N, C-alpha and C positions, 0 to 999 in steps of 0.2 A: 668643497668637493674636489679640489685639485689633488689632494693627497690620495683620494680613493681612485681617481682616474689613472694614476700612474702605476697602480698595483697590478698584479697578475690574477686578480680574482675574476671568476666568471661573471657574465653580465647579469645573471639573476641575483647575485649578491649585491651588486650596485643598486638594482631596483629595490630590493628589500631594505637596503641601508637608507636609500633616499626616502622611502615610505616611513621608516621608523623616525628619521630625523624630522620629517614634516609633521608626523603625529605629535612628537614631543614639542615642537614649536607651537602647534595649534593648541594643544592642551595647556601649555604654559601661558599663552596669550589669553585663552579663555579664563583661566584662574586669575590672571593679572587684571582682567577687566571686570571681574565680579563686583568689586566695590564701586566701580563707575556705573554699573547697571542697577545699583540700588540694593544689592544684597546686604543684609544686616544694617539697614538704614532706618532705625527706629527714631522716635522723637529724641532730639538732642537735649540733655539737661544742661542748664546754665551752670558753669563752674568757673569762678574767678580765682586767680592766683592769690589775691589778697585775702580771700575767705579761707583758703586751704592752707597757705603758708604765712608765716610771720613776715611782715614787711622788711624788717632788718635783715632777715635771711635772704630775701630776694635781692636786696641791695648788695649784700656780700657776694651772692652768686653772680650778679651782674659785673661787679668789679673783678672777681676772681676768675671768671671764665671768658670775659670779653675785653675789658679794658686792659688788665695786666698783660694777657698774652698779645694783644695788639701792640702795646707799647714795646714789649720784648721783641716782637718781630720787626717793628720799625727800627729799633736799635740795631738788630742784627743786619738788616738790609742797609742801614746807613754805614755800618762798619764795612760791609762787603763793598759798597760803593766807593768808600774812601780808599780801600785797598786797590780796587780796580783803577781808580784815578792815579794813585801813586805808581802802579805798574805801568800805566799808560805814559805818564810823565817820564818815568825811568827809561822806557824803551824808545822814546822819541827824542 
């Protein structure tokens, strides 16, 4: 609201603008809470990954999307840490 208070618009523009912003927030909040209120909450069928996908593919996904990126990030952070320590020793 800070940006609108500094402008030279008439007061009725500010009132309409505040009302429109409030309506947008209320509508968005209502739509966001619909799943929490039970909308579209029918009986949940049981679905297991091992029945839908091959176990070997799940193991591949686990290593390709979790383990390998985590090791890569750890290596990058270790390198950054070593560079920072080297710079710290150089400056002291």
